[in-house]
C-alpha positions in Angstrom: -17.1 37.3 54.3 -14.8 34.5 55.4 -11.8 33.0 53.7 -8.9 34.4 51.9 -10.8 37.1 50.0 -12.2 38.5 53.2 -8.7 39.3 54.5 -6.9 40.1 51.3 -5.9 43.8 51.1 -8.3 44.7 48.3 -11.2 42.8 49.8 -10.6 44.4 53.2 -10.5 47.8 51.7 -13.8 47.0 49.8 -15.4 45.7 53.0 -14.4 48.8 55.0 -15.6 51.0 52.1 -19.0 49.2 52.0 -19.2 49.5 55.8 -18.5 53.2 55.6 -21.1 53.7 52.8 -23.7 51.7 54.8 -23.0 53.8 57.9 -23.1 57.0 55.9 -26.5 56.2 54.4 -27.8 55.3 57.9 -26.5 58.6 59.4 -27.7 60.7 56.5 -31.2 59.4 57.0 -31.0 60.6 60.6 -29.5 63.9 59.6 -26.2 63.4 61.5 -22.8 63.9 59.8 -20.3 61.0 60.4 -17.0 62.2 61.9 -14.8 59.1 62.1 -14.6 55.6 60.8 -15.3 54.4 64.3 -18.6 56.3 64.4 -19.5 54.7 61.1 -18.5 51.3 62.3 -20.7 51.7 65.5 -23.6 52.7 63.3 -23.2 49.7 61.0 -22.9 47.4 64.0 -26.1 48.7 65.5 -27.7 48.0 62.1 -26.4 44.4 62.0 -29.2 41.9 62.2 -27.2 38.9 63.5 -24.4 38.6 66.1 -22.4 36.7 63.5 -22.6 39.6 61.1 -21.4 42.0 63.8 -18.6 39.8 64.7 -17.5 39.5 61.1 -17.6 43.3 60.7 -15.5 43.7 63.8 -13.0 41.1 62.7 -12.6 42.7 59.3 -12.1 46.2 60.8 -9.6 44.9 63.3 -7.6 43.1 60.7 -7.7 46.1 58.3 -6.4 48.4 61.0 -3.6 46.0 62.0 -5.2 44.9 65.3 -4.3 41.3 64.6 -4.5 39.9 68.1 -8.0 41.3 68.5 -9.1 39.9 65.2 -7.7 36.5 66.1 -9.5 36.6 69.5 -12.8 37.4 67.8 -12.6 34.4 65.5 -11.5 32.0 68.2 -14.5 33.1 70.3 -16.8 32.3 67.4 -15.1 28.9 66.9 -16.0 27.9 70.5 -19.6 27.6 69.3 -18.8 26.4 65.8 -15.5 24.4 66.0 -16.0 22.6 62.6 -16.8 25.8 60.7 -14.4 25.6 57.8 -14.9 29.3 56.9 -14.0 30.4 60.4 -11.0 28.2 60.4 -9.9 29.6 57.1 -10.4 33.2 58.3 -8.3 32.3 61.4 -5.6 31.0 59.2 -5.3 34.2 57.3 -5.3 36.3 60.4 -2.4 34.1 61.7 -0.7 34.4 58.4 -1.0 38.2 58.6 0.5 38.0 62.1 3.5 36.0 60.8 2.5 32.6 62.2 2.9 30.6 59.0 3.0 27.2 60.6 -0.1 27.8 62.7 -1.9 29.3 59.7 -1.2 26.2 57.7 -2.5 24.0 60.4 -5.8 26.0 60.5 -6.1 25.7 56.7 -5.5 22.0 56.8 -8.1 21.6 59.5 -10.6 23.6 57.5 -10.0 21.3 54.5 -10.7 18.2 56.7 -14.2 19.6 57.4 -14.8 21.0 53.9 -12.4 19.4 51.3 -13.6 21.6 48.4 -12.9 24.9 50.1 -10.6 26.6 47.6 -9.8 29.5 50.0 -8.3 27.1 52.5 -6.2 25.4 49.8 -5.1 28.8 48.7 -4.2 29.6 52.3 -1.8 26.6 52.4 -0.1 27.9 49.3 0.3 31.4 50.8 1.6 29.9 54.1 4.3 27.9 52.2 5.1 31.0 50.2 5.6 33.1 53.3 7.9 30.4 54.7 10.0 30.4 51.5 9.1 26.8 50.5 9.1 27.7 46.9 8.6 24.2 45.5 5.6 23.5 47.8 4.0 26.9 47.2 4.6 26.5 43.4 2.8 23.1 43.3 -0.2 24.5 45.2 -0.4 27.7 43.1 -0.1 25.5 40.0 -3.0 23.4 41.1 -5.1 26.5 41.7 -4.1 28.0 38.3 -5.0 24.7 36.5 -8.4 24.7 38.2 -9.2 28.2 36.8 -8.4 30.4 39.7 -6.8 33.6 38.3 -6.1 36.7 40.2 -3.1 39.1 40.2 -1.8 38.1 43.6 -1.8 34.4 42.6 0.1 35.3 39.4 2.7 37.4 41.2 3.3 34.7 43.8 3.5 32.0 41.1 6.1 34.1 39.3 8.1 34.5 42.4 8.1 30.8 43.1 8.9 29.8 39.5 11.9 32.1 39.4 13.5 30.2 42.3 13.1 26.6 41.2 14.5 24.4 38.5 13.6 20.9 37.2 16.0 18.0 37.8 14.3 15.9 35.1 11.9 16.2 32.2 8.2 16.2 33.2 5.7 16.5 30.4 2.9 17.8 32.5 5.1 20.5 34.1 6.3 21.4 30.6 2.7 21.9 29.5 2.0 24.0 32.6 5.1 26.3 31.9 3.9 26.6 28.3 0.5 27.7 29.5 2.0 30.3 31.7 4.2 31.7 29.0 1.2 32.0 26.8 -1.0 33.7 29.4 -1.2 37.4 28.8 -1.4 38.3 32.5 1.6 36.3 33.6 5.1 37.6 33.3 7.2 35.2 31.2 10.7 36.1 32.4 10.4 34.5 35.9 9.7 31.2 34.2 12.9 31.3 32.2 15.1 29.2 34.7 12.4 26.5 34.9 11.8 26.4 31.2 15.6 26.2 30.5 16.1 23.4 33.0 13.2 21.4 31.6 14.5 21.7 28.0 18.0 20.8 29.1 16.9 17.6 30.6 14.4 16.7 27.8 17.1 16.9 25.1 20.1 16.1 27.3 21.7 19.4 26.4 24.1 19.1 29.4 25.7 16.0 27.9 28.7 16.8 25.8 28.2 14.2 23.1 24.4 14.5 22.8 23.1 14.9 19.3 20.8 17.9 18.6 17.5 16.7 17.1 16.7 19.7 14.8 13.4 18.2 13.7 12.1 17.6 17.3 13.2 21.1 18.4 11.5 22.7 15.4 8.2 21.2 16.5 8.6 21.7 20.3 6.2 24.4 21.4 7.9 25.0 24.7 11.3 25.3 23.1 10.0 27.6 20.3 8.2 29.9 22.7 11.1 30.0 25.3 13.5 31.0 22.5 11.1 33.5 20.8 10.5 35.3 24.0 14.3 35.7 24.6 14.3 33.5 27.7 17.6 31.7 27.0 19.3 32.1 30.3 21.7 29.1 30.4 24.9 28.2 28.5 23.3 24.9 27.3 20.3 26.5 25.7 22.3 29.3 24.1 24.9 26.9 22.7 22.0 24.8 21.3 20.5 28.0 19.7 23.8 28.9 18.1 24.2 25.4 16.7 20.6 25.5 15.3 21.2 28.8 13.7 24.3 27.5 11.9 22.4 24.4 10.8 19.6 26.5 9.4 22.1 28.7 7.5 23.8 25.6 6.0 20.4 24.2 4.9 19.4 27.4 3.2 22.8 27.7 1.4 22.5 24.1 0.3 18.9 24.2 -0.9 18.6 27.9 -1.7 15.3 28.1 0.1 13.9 28.1 3.6 11.8 25.0 4.2 8.3 25.5 5.6 9.0 23.1 8.5 11.9 25.4 9.5 10.0 28.7 9.4 8.8 28.7 13.1 12.3 27.8 14.3 14.0 30.4 12.2 11.6 33.1 13.4 12.1 32.1 17.0 15.9 32.3 16.7 15.6 35.6 15.0 13.5 37.0 17.8 15.9 35.6 20.4 19.0 36.9 18.7 17.4 40.4 18.5 16.3 40.4 22.1 19.8 39.4 23.4 21.2 42.2 21.1 23.1 39.7 18.9 25.5 38.8 21.6 26.0 35.3 20.2 29.3 34.5 18.5 29.5 34.5 14.7 32.0 32.5 12.8 33.9 34.1 9.9 32.3 31.9 7.3 28.8 32.7 8.7 29.5 36.4 8.5 30.6 36.1 4.9 27.4 34.3 3.9 25.2 36.8 5.8 26.9 39.7 4.0 26.2 38.0 0.6 22.5 37.4 1.5 22.2 41.1 2.6 23.6 42.3 -0.7 21.2 39.9 -2.5 18.2 41.3 -0.6 19.2 44.9 -1.3 19.6 44.2 -5.0 16.3 42.4 -5.2 14.4 45.2 -3.5 16.1 47.9 -5.5 15.2 45.9 -8.7 11.5 46.2 -7.8 11.3 42.9 -6.0 8.6 42.4 -3.3 8.8 41.7 0.4 7.6 38.2 -0.3 10.6 37.6 -2.6 13.1 38.3 0.2 11.1 37.3 3.4 13.0 34.1 4.0 16.3 35.8 3.4 15.4 38.6 5.8 14.7 36.0 8.6 18.1 34.4 8.1 19.8 37.8 8.3 17.8 38.6 11.5 19.3 35.6 13.2 22.8 37.2 12.9 22.4 41.0 13.0 20.1 43.9 13.5 18.3 44.6 10.3 18.8 48.3 10.8 22.6 47.7 10.7 22.6 45.3 7.8 23.7 46.2 4.2 20.1 45.9 3.2 18.7 48.4 5.7 18.1 51.2 3.2 16.3 48.9 0.8 14.2 47.4 3.7 13.3 50.8 5.0 11.9 51.7 1.6 9.2 49.0 1.9 5.8 49.4 3.5 5.0 47.6 6.7 1.8 46.1 5.4 3.7 44.4 2.6 5.5 42.0 4.9 4.0 38.7 6.2 2.0 39.2 9.4 4.2 36.8 11.3 7.2 39.0 10.6 5.7 42.3 11.7 6.9 42.2 15.3 10.4 41.1 14.3 10.7 43.9 11.6 9.4 46.4 14.1 12.0 45.3 16.7 14.9 44.9 14.4 14.3 47.6 11.8 11.7 50.3 12.3 12.1 51.0 16.1 15.9 51.3 15.9 15.4 53.6 13.0 12.9 55.7 15.0 15.3 55.8 18.0 18.2 56.9 15.8 16.2 59.7 14.1 15.0 61.0 17.5 18.5 60.9 18.8 19.7 62.9 15.8 17.0 65.4 16.5 18.0 65.8 20.1 21.7 66.3 19.0 20.7 68.8 16.4 18.8 70.9 19.1 21.7 70.7 21.5 24.4 71.5 18.9 22.6 73.3 16.0 25.8 74.0 14.2 27.3 70.5 14.5 28.3 68.5 11.5 25.8 66.2 9.8 28.1 63.2 10.5 28.2 63.9 14.2 24.5 64.5 14.5 23.6 61.3 12.7 26.3 59.1 14.3 24.5 56.0 15.6 27.3 54.6 17.7 28.0 50.9 18.0 24.7 50.1 19.7 21.1 51.3 20.0 19.0 50.2 23.0 16.3 47.6 22.9 13.6 49.1 25.0 10.9 46.8 26.5 7.6 47.6 24.8 5.6 45.1 26.8 2.5 46.1 28.8 3.2 48.6 31.7 2.1 47.2 35.1 3.1 47.8 38.6 6.2 45.9 39.6 6.6 44.4 43.1 8.8 47.2 44.2 6.3 49.8 43.0 3.4 47.9 44.7 5.5 48.1 47.8 6.0 51.8 47.2 2.3 52.4 46.8 1.5 50.5 50.0 4.4 52.2 51.8 3.3 55.7 50.9 -0.4 55.2 51.5 -0.3 53.1 54.6 2.9 54.0 56.4 5.2 56.7 55.0 2.5 58.7 53.3 1.1 60.4 56.5 4.7 61.2 57.6 6.0 62.5 54.3 2.9 64.0 52.7 0.5 64.5 55.6 -2.2 66.3 53.7 -2.5 64.0 50.6 -0.4 60.8 51.3 0.9 60.7 47.7 3.4 62.6 45.6 2.5 65.2 43.0 5.9 66.0 41.4 8.1 63.0 40.6 11.6 62.9 39.1 13.3 59.7 37.8 17.0 60.1 37.2 19.1 57.8 35.0 15.7 56.7 33.5 17.3 54.5 30.8 14.5 53.7 28.3 11.7 55.1 30.5 10.0 52.1 32.0 10.1 53.2 35.6 8.9 56.7 34.7 6.0 55.2 32.8 5.1 52.9 35.6 5.0 55.8 38.1 2.8 57.8 35.7 0.5 54.8 35.3 0.4 54.3 39.1 -0.7 57.9 39.9 -3.1 59.2 37.2 -2.6 62.9 37.9 1.1 63.0 39.0 3.6 65.2 37.2 6.5 62.8 36.1 9.8 64.1 34.8 12.6 61.7 33.7 16.2 62.5 32.8 19.1 60.6 31.5 22.6 61.6 30.4 22.5 59.4 27.2 20.7 60.9 24.3 20.0 57.4 22.9 18.1 56.5 26.1 15.9 59.6 25.9 15.2 58.9 22.3 14.2 55.4 23.1 12.0 56.5 26.0 10.2 59.0 23.8 9.1 56.2 21.4 7.1 54.7 24.2 4.5 57.5 23.8 3.3 55.7 20.7 2.5 52.6 22.8 1.4 54.1 26.1 0.5 57.8 25.8 1.4 58.4 29.5 2.2 62.0 30.6 6.0 61.9 31.1 8.5 64.6 30.2 11.9 63.3 29.1 15.0 65.5 29.2 18.6 64.8 28.3 20.1 65.9 31.6 22.7 64.1 33.8 22.0 63.6 37.5 24.8 66.0 38.5 22.9 68.7 36.6 19.5 68.3 38.2 19.6 71.8 39.7 19.1 73.2 36.2 15.6 71.9 36.4 14.6 74.7 38.8 12.0 72.5 40.4 11.4 70.8 43.7 10.1 67.3 43.8 8.4 65.3 46.5 9.5 62.0 45.1 12.9 61.4 43.4 13.8 57.9 42.2 17.4 57.4 41.2 17.3 54.8 38.4 20.8 53.6 38.7 22.1 51.5 41.6 24.4 53.4 44.0 26.9 50.6 43.3 27.2 51.8 39.7 26.9 55.5 40.3 30.2 57.3 39.6 30.1 59.5 42.7 27.3 58.4 45.1 28.0 61.1 47.7 27.9 63.9 45.1 24.7 62.5 43.5 22.9 62.1 46.8 23.8 65.7 47.7 22.4 67.0 44.4 19.2 65.0 44.7 18.7 66.3 48.3 18.9 69.9 47.0 16.0 69.4 44.7 13.9 67.4 47.1 11.0 69.2 48.7 12.0 70.4 52.2 10.7 68.3 55.0 8.3 66.4 52.6 10.7 65.1 49.9 11.3 61.4 49.5 14.4 60.0 47.7 14.3 56.4 46.5 17.6 54.7 45.8 18.7 51.1 45.1 21.8 49.6 46.6 23.4 46.1 47.0 25.3 45.2 50.2 28.2 42.9 49.5 29.4 40.3 51.9 32.3 38.3 50.4 30.4 37.9 47.1 32.3 35.6 44.8 30.9 37.2 41.7 32.5 40.5 42.6 35.9 38.9 42.7 35.4 37.2 39.4 34.2 40.4 37.7 37.2 42.4 39.1 39.5 39.7 37.7 37.8 39.9 34.3 38.0 43.6 34.1 41.7 43.6 35.1 42.8 40.7 32.8 40.6 41.1 29.7 40.7 43.7 26.9 38.9 46.9 27.9 37.0 47.1 24.6 33.2 46.6 25.0 32.7 46.3 21.2 30.1 43.6 20.3 32.8 41.3 18.9 34.9 41.6 22.0 31.9 40.9 24.3 31.0 37.8 22.2 34.6 36.5 22.3 34.7 36.9 26.1 31.5 35.0 26.5 32.7 32.3 24.2 35.8 31.9 26.2 33.8 31.5 29.4 31.5 28.9 27.9 34.6 27.0 26.6 36.1 26.8 30.1 35.9 23.3 31.4 35.9 24.5 35.0 32.5 26.0 34.4 31.6 25.9 38.1 34.0 28.7 38.7 31.9 30.9 36.6 28.6 30.0 38.2 28.0 33.5 39.8 28.4 35.1 36.3 26.5 32.4 34.3 23.5 32.5 36.7 23.1 36.2 36.2 20.4 37.0 33.6 22.3 40.1 32.4 25.1 37.8 31.1 22.8 36.8 28.3 22.4 40.2 26.6 25.0 42.5 25.1 24.1 45.5 27.3 24.1 43.4 30.4 27.6 42.1 29.8 28.8 45.6 29.0 27.4 47.0 32.3 28.6 44.2 34.5 31.9 43.2 33.0 33.0 46.4 31.3 31.2 49.0 33.4 34.2 49.9 35.5 32.1 51.2 38.4 31.7 48.8 41.3 31.3 50.5 44.6 31.3 47.9 47.4 29.0 49.0 50.2 28.9 47.4 53.6 26.1 48.4 56.0 28.4 50.7 58.0 29.9 52.3 54.9 26.4 53.0 53.5 25.3 54.5 56.8 28.4 56.8 56.8 27.5 57.9 53.3 23.9 58.8 54.3 25.0 60.5 57.5 27.5 62.6 55.6 24.7 63.9 53.5 22.2 64.3 56.4 19.9 61.7 55.0 17.8 59.3 57.1 16.2 56.0 56.1 12.5 56.4 56.6 11.7 53.1 54.9 13.7 50.0 53.7 12.5 47.3 51.4 14.6 44.1 51.4 14.2 42.8 47.8 14.8 39.2 48.8 12.3 36.4 49.1 9.2 38.5 49.9 10.4 42.1 49.4 9.6 42.9 53.0 9.2 46.4 54.2 10.9 47.8 57.3 9.8 51.2 58.6 12.4 53.6 60.1 15.1 51.0 61.0 17.1 52.4 64.0 20.4 51.3 62.4 21.2 49.7 59.1 24.1 47.9 60.6 22.0 46.5 63.4 19.2 45.6 60.9 21.7 43.7 58.8 23.4 42.0 61.7 20.1 40.7 63.1 19.2 39.1 59.8 22.6 38.2 58.3 22.0 34.5 59.0 18.7 34.3 57.2 18.9 36.7 54.2 20.1 36.0 50.8 23.5 37.3 49.7 24.2 39.8 48.2 21.5 41.9 49.8 19.5 44.1 47.4 17.8 47.0 49.1 15.5 49.8 48.2 15.9 52.8 50.5 13.5 55.7 51.1 15.4 58.7 52.4 14.5 62.0 53.9 16.4 65.1 54.7 17.5 65.4 58.3 18.1 69.1 58.1 
């Protein structure tokens, strides 16, 4: 009952549940019906055989109900008779940690380890204390040690991910490289948070930040960390991207010279093909490379139409995939005429991502157009545009913001917003993009009605393809947020998928969302960034005013190439450190989006006041995604924390109707 697990949320809930069940059984035997948790607790305490057991039950109950001082007092009282009890010291540490006393908690954990050096709960406690303090490196090292010793639980994974996302290596470390590789290979660990660390390790290992360094193609082709980082689309640095572009050209030249793809280059070619597809082929392409790729595409088409097999063109298809989406290549019609099972197994995921899924999305989009305009021309109905989305088909799990939402609704906001059920029944996601948020909400609440809308047909088409992978009950409709009243439905939870900073008319959209929120019990969730002299904003505004307005792929690639070529690269640091800069759609939204509402705390408060909306909950998506319930004033909240919070400030707001 002691230690970290005794005071973690899940374990506390389990303990209280067991306590209630035990009390219920006791009361049912006596013929009395329990009325409150306290009556059940009293019954369980009377049934406790030892004072220590009763004290432990009281401590767990006090901690679970937020009575932290009482819980701490109970443990300290027990420590008077057992001052060297490592379990009690560990329990004290977690109570102190829950009370925000990170330094005191760490001291309690360290004392526990002196008495019992093998107590993993105490070592885990030190990691959690460092994490709470924002010592990302220290916490990372402790979580890494626990991970390597076989301790695996979702909370450890999430904290490890948060730490990894905030640190970088300043030199090559083989053991650290092996650990990052193990994390990237682990199915329960998100890979993207490890991208900065993986990039920095590889940069130092191969001196990629040295201008005259020579790229060792043979070494890179056999480097598991490099291959997996590239294949997962985790290239988030100029150095690694420029290396990938150079390797791609080197492979093309080898194939042209030898007329074959060597076996020892297969893994590297496949990794680069995946990376290029995941970044939406945003890398620059030289004219001579484009000419060769066009020739290879024609050769593949002729071979397949001449009754050639998938094996005959597999290597050529991999080369094409490094440069363009297969669905947009000259060989697409011939490739679509082949069966999936005829392709080598190692190419299936790539073919799915680069050929079959884009085709499926395109056909669904055409079907939606045909329904909307049944008398439209065939050319208009089947127009694909210059880009199709690359939806994330990875496993659906609750993100940190949704875990916060779950805890927020059940523990704090739920009784205020939905007093009879503490959870939503009808949910709307606006600007749903390719559907991930809608599916996460449907996954979070098994019997909730989720509706998702987006103004872009291509996004709705992409979202619908998720049904094949997840089969979750979500209805997708091609409706813009300013047309939500046509839904003729009231919702008790509305999540606006696009940040207010990028919403064309935030005031109008908020007014529309308020009209379809359930009166008195409707909750509106929005995201917004507060700017405070953010350098990246100035850089982006300069780019938008000085560069060509076209967001065509070639224009985006040229712009990025010019930024990479700038010798004063430090000036571009805010842009180059943004993960969205390493994908076509991300650059389009941030550099060519054209909508950048700059909100200060006071301006945001005025906007909400004008729409009679109040903040019932605020999540600061910074170091620990901390929740603040019913802040009296957003301006005061920001002013009181301006010295300690990261800039710019990303917030999730939960709003209710004042009227």
